[in-house]
C-alpha positions in Angstrom: -3.4 -5.6 -12.4 -6.0 -2.9 -12.4 -9.7 -2.0 -12.6 -12.2 1.3 -13.9 -11.9 2.5 -9.9 -8.1 2.3 -10.0 -7.8 4.0 -13.4 -10.3 6.1 -12.3 -8.3 7.3 -9.7 -5.1 7.9 -11.7 -7.1 10.2 -13.9 -8.6 12.0 -11.2 -4.7 12.5 -9.7 -3.5 13.9 -12.4 -6.2 16.7 -12.8 -5.7 17.7 -9.1 -2.6 17.1 -8.3 -0.9 19.6 -10.1 -3.5 22.5 -9.3 -2.8 25.7 -7.2 -4.5 23.9 -4.1 -2.1 20.9 -4.5 1.0 23.3 -4.5 -0.5 25.0 -1.2 -1.1 21.7 0.3 2.1 20.5 -0.2 3.8 24.2 1.3 1.4 23.6 4.4 2.8 19.7 4.6 6.6 21.2 4.7 5.9 24.0 6.7 5.3 21.1 9.6 6.8 18.3 8.5 10.7 18.9 8.0 10.9 15.2 6.2 8.8 16.4 3.8 10.5 20.4 2.9 13.5 18.3 2.3 12.3 16.8 -0.6 12.2 20.0 -1.9 8.8 19.2 -3.8 6.2 21.8 -5.4 3.1 20.2 -5.4 1.7 16.8 -4.3 1.8 14.8 -7.1 5.5 15.4 -7.1 5.3 14.3 -3.8 3.9 10.6 -4.5 6.4 10.3 -7.8 9.1 10.5 -5.2 7.6 8.2 -3.1 6.7 5.3 -5.7 9.6 2.6 -5.5 10.2 2.7 -9.2 11.9 6.2 -9.0 14.7 4.9 -7.3 14.7 8.5 -5.2 14.4 7.2 -1.8 14.7 4.2 0.3 11.9 2.0 1.9 12.6 3.5 5.3 12.9 6.9 3.9 9.3 6.2 2.3 8.0 5.2 5.4 8.8 8.2 7.1 7.5 11.0 4.7 4.0 8.6 4.7 4.3 8.6 8.6 4.7 11.9 8.5 1.9 12.6 6.0 -0.3 11.1 8.0 0.5 12.8 11.0 -0.2 15.7 9.6 -3.4 15.2 7.0 -5.3 17.5 9.0 -3.4 20.6 7.2 -5.1 20.4 3.9 -8.3 18.4 2.6 -6.1 16.7 -0.4 -3.3 15.2 2.2 -5.5 11.9 2.7 -5.7 11.8 -0.8 -2.7 11.9 -1.7 -1.9 9.1 0.7 -4.0 7.1 -0.9 -3.2 7.9 -4.2 0.7 6.4 -2.9 -0.8 3.3 -1.5 -2.4 1.9 -4.2 0.3 -0.4 -5.6 0.1 -1.9 -1.9 -3.6 -2.0 -2.6 -3.1 -3.7 -5.7 -1.1 -5.8 -4.1 -3.7 -6.8 -1.8 -6.1 -8.3 -4.3 -3.2 -11.2 -4.7 -3.5 -12.0 -1.1 -7.6 -12.2 -1.0 -9.7 -14.0 -3.3 -11.7 -11.6 -4.3 -14.1 -14.1 -5.6 -14.5 -15.8 -2.0 -16.1 -12.7 -0.6 -18.7 -10.2 -1.4 -17.5 -8.9 -4.2 -19.1 -9.1 -7.9 -15.8 -8.6 -9.8 -12.4 -7.4 -8.8 -13.5 -3.5 -9.6 -16.1 -3.9 -6.4 -13.4 -5.1 -4.7 -10.8 -2.4 -5.7 -13.8 0.0 -4.3 -14.4 -1.5 -0.7 -10.6 -1.6 -0.6 -10.1 2.2 -1.2 -13.1 3.0 1.2 -11.6 1.1 3.6 -7.8 2.7 3.2 -9.7 5.6 3.1 -11.8 5.4 6.6 -8.7 4.3 7.8 -6.9 7.2 7.4 -9.5 9.7 8.4 -9.3 7.8 11.8 -5.6 8.1 12.4 -5.4 11.0 11.0 -3.0 13.4 13.4 -1.4 10.5 15.0 2.1 9.0 15.0 2.8 5.7 13.1 6.3 4.9 12.2 4.9 2.0 9.6 2.0 3.9 8.9 2.3 2.7 4.7 2.3 -1.3 6.1 0.0 -0.2 9.1 -2.7 1.2 7.0 -2.6 -1.4 4.4 -2.9 -3.7 7.2 -5.9 -2.3 8.2 -7.5 -2.4 5.1 -6.4 -6.5 4.4 -8.0 -6.9 8.4 -11.3 -5.2 7.4 -11.5 -6.7 3.6 -11.1 -10.2 5.2 -13.5 -9.5 7.9 -16.0 -8.8 5.4 -14.8 -12.3 3.3 -15.7 -14.5 6.3 -18.8 -12.6 7.0 -19.9 -13.2 3.6 -18.8 -17.4 4.0 -21.1 -17.5 7.0 -23.9 -16.1 5.0 -23.3 -18.2 2.4 -22.8 -21.6 4.7 -26.7 -20.2 6.0 -27.9 -20.3 2.8 -30.8 -23.2 1.7 -29.6 -24.4 -1.2 -32.0 -27.3 -1.5 -35.8 -26.7 -3.2 -36.7 -28.8 -0.8 -35.4 -27.4 1.8 -37.0 -24.1 1.1 -40.4 -25.6 0.9 -39.9 -26.2 4.3 -39.3 -22.6 5.1 -42.4 -20.7 6.3 -43.6 -17.9 4.2 -42.4 -15.2 6.8 -39.7 -15.8 8.1 -39.3 -12.0 9.9 -36.1 -10.1 9.8 -32.4 -11.7 11.1 -31.1 -11.6 14.6 -28.6 -9.1 12.7 -31.0 -7.2 11.4 -33.0 -6.7 14.4 -29.9 -5.5 16.2 -28.8 -3.5 13.4 -31.9 -1.4 13.7 -32.2 -1.4 17.4 -28.7 0.4 16.9 -30.1 2.8 14.2 -33.4 3.5 16.2 -31.0 4.0 19.5 -28.2 6.2 18.1 -29.6 9.9 19.1 -31.3 8.5 22.2 -28.7 7.8 24.5 -26.7 6.0 22.7 -23.3 7.7 20.6 -22.4 6.8 17.2 -18.9 5.5 18.4 -20.6 3.2 20.5 -23.2 2.1 18.3 -20.0 1.1 15.6 -18.3 -0.7 18.5 -21.6 -2.9 19.1 -22.2 -3.1 15.3 -18.7 -3.9 14.3 -18.6 -6.7 16.8 -21.9 -8.2 16.5 -23.5 -7.6 13.4 -20.1 -7.6 10.9 -18.4 -10.4 13.2 -15.4 -8.5 14.1 -13.2 -9.3 16.9 -12.5 -6.3 19.3 -9.0 -7.0 18.6 -9.6 -5.9 15.1 -12.3 -2.7 16.1 -9.6 -1.8 18.4 -6.8 -1.9 15.7 -9.4 0.2 13.0 -9.6 3.3 15.8 -6.9 2.7 17.4 -8.4 2.4 21.2 -7.3 0.0 23.4 -9.0 -3.6 23.4 -9.7 -3.3 27.4 -11.6 0.5 27.0 -13.6 -1.0 23.8 -14.5 -3.6 26.1 -15.6 -1.6 28.9 -17.4 0.6 26.0 -19.3 -2.9 24.5 -20.6 -4.0 28.4 -21.5 -0.9 28.9 -23.6 -0.5 25.3 -25.6 -4.2 25.8 -25.7 -2.9 29.2 -27.9 0.3 28.6 -29.9 -1.3 25.9 -31.2 -4.3 27.8 -31.9 -1.9 31.0 
């Protein structure tokens, strides 16, 4: 299963993965991660190719250890997060078989993949520098959770729609903005005026996107207790 977005990523990777910056990034990664140095690869394309199950060069556990090392040291070079995405493209493609893209906010499969890659990138940046022994599975699980949240939000939106023309006649000409839209606007206005972007993200994710505190904790790496306390403080500050 493929799409224009996935093909573009693969084409782009072949263009940048064998360049001098890619070789430099691989050297930097190997210098701080023995498991990478042991592979004796010359650039990031070679590294990603080794990780492919079809290459039969590494076991699943060995490949998992390499991805974990790449995530832990992804800050050493800007190309490392891109290499992680490239290595996990097969997992992203597999998500399309677990989540019905038609039952969500995606107009087509390509739109689904664009959202999935965006979620994966955000998850990698959030977890950069941290140790996750099962990083590949954890990253893809985080993406799956986020996509299911978007799917659930779309379902709720569809349920609120009024599809009957007769019922539409009963709706006033101007109904104003929804509570979710008003809250989002308030958060935008408050950000930079005493409300930090991190605090705004917590409230927006739970109150507007419909994510649970546990799901937000999974994405940010913070504890559920701390996020709940922060959410209470944000709400208290906004209504004070």
